[in-house]
C-alpha positions in Angstrom: -8.7 5.0 10.7 -8.4 2.4 13.5 -6.7 -1.0 14.1 -8.3 -3.3 16.6 -6.2 -6.1 18.0 -8.0 -8.5 20.4 -6.3 -11.3 22.5 -7.2 -13.4 25.4 -4.9 -12.9 28.3 -3.5 -16.1 30.1 -6.0 -16.9 32.8 -5.4 -20.0 35.0 -8.2 -22.6 34.1 -9.8 -22.6 37.4 -10.5 -19.0 37.3 -12.1 -19.1 33.8 -15.8 -19.3 34.9 -15.5 -16.6 37.5 -13.1 -14.1 35.6 -14.0 -11.9 32.5 -10.9 -11.7 30.2 -11.8 -8.0 29.6 -11.2 -7.3 33.2 -7.7 -8.9 33.7 -4.9 -6.1 33.8 -1.9 -7.3 31.9 -0.2 -4.3 31.2 3.3 -5.9 30.2 1.4 -8.4 27.8 -0.6 -5.4 26.4 2.6 -3.5 25.7 4.1 -6.5 24.0 1.0 -7.0 21.8 0.9 -3.4 21.0 4.6 -3.4 20.0 4.2 -6.4 17.8 1.2 -4.6 16.1 3.2 -1.3 15.6 6.0 -3.5 13.9 3.4 -4.8 11.4 2.1 -1.4 10.7 5.4 0.4 10.3 5.7 -0.1 6.7 2.1 1.1 6.0 2.7 4.1 8.2 5.6 4.9 6.2 3.9 4.5 3.0 0.8 6.5 3.9 2.2 9.2 6.6 -0.8 11.5 6.2 -3.1 8.9 7.4 -3.7 9.0 11.2 -4.1 5.4 12.8 -5.7 4.8 16.3 -4.3 1.4 17.6 -6.8 -0.3 20.1 -5.4 -3.5 22.1 -8.5 -5.2 23.8 -9.2 -8.5 25.7 -12.9 -8.3 24.6 -14.1 -10.8 21.8 -12.9 -9.2 18.5 -16.7 -9.1 17.3 -17.5 -7.1 20.5 -14.7 -4.9 19.9 -15.5 -4.3 16.2 -19.1 -3.7 16.8 -18.2 -0.9 19.5 -15.6 0.6 17.1 -18.2 0.6 14.3 -20.2 3.3 16.4 -17.4 5.7 15.5 -16.6 4.5 11.9 -17.8 4.9 8.4 -16.6 1.3 7.2 -15.2 -1.6 8.9 -13.0 -3.9 7.0 -12.1 -7.5 8.1 -10.5 -10.4 6.5 -12.0 -13.8 6.1 -9.8 -17.0 6.1 -12.2 -19.1 4.5 -10.6 -22.1 2.5 -11.8 -24.4 -0.2 -15.1 -24.4 -2.2 -17.7 -25.1 0.6 -16.0 -23.4 3.7 -14.6 -20.5 1.5 -18.3 -19.6 1.0 -19.0 -19.4 4.6 -18.4 -16.4 6.8 -16.7 -16.7 10.2 -18.4 -15.9 13.3 -16.8 -12.3 13.5 -18.1 -11.4 10.1 -21.5 -12.8 10.8 -21.6 -10.7 14.0 -20.4 -7.7 12.3 -23.0 -8.1 9.5 -25.9 -8.2 12.1 -24.8 -5.8 14.7 -22.3 -3.1 13.1 -23.4 0.3 13.1 -21.8 1.2 9.6 -21.3 -0.7 6.4 -18.9 -3.8 6.5 -16.7 -5.0 4.0 -15.5 -8.7 4.4 -12.4 -9.3 2.3 -10.7 -12.7 1.4 -7.4 -13.3 -0.4 -7.6 -14.8 -3.6 -7.0 -18.6 -3.7 -4.2 -19.5 -5.8 -4.6 -22.8 -7.9 -2.0 -25.2 -7.7 -1.9 -25.5 -11.5 
C-alpha cells in the first residue's frame, strides 16, 4: 500500500515561469511534510500493523504522482470534496485525470453529507 502526498514548495514569484516545482530541492520542508503525514498515519499503522505502507512525498501535481503510482498498484483510492447537489455530482480535476490516465482501477470516495435536520 502506498500513500502519496503532494505539495508545492515555496518558490519566489519571479522564478515560477522558469522553475519546475518538481525540481526544487527542499529537504527540510519535505521532512516536515513527511513527519506530519506520519503523525496522521500513526493510528492506522497501530491498528493495521501487518499492512506495509510506503509513503511518498512529492512536488509533482497530485494527479501526475497518482497516475505514476497507478503503474504499480492494483487500485487507486482518492477522496472527493464535492459539496452540494450540483457540485457534489462533479469530480475534481485529480479524479478526472485518474479516470482517464490511471493504469489500474480507480475508486473515488466521498464522505456522506449530513443533513442539517
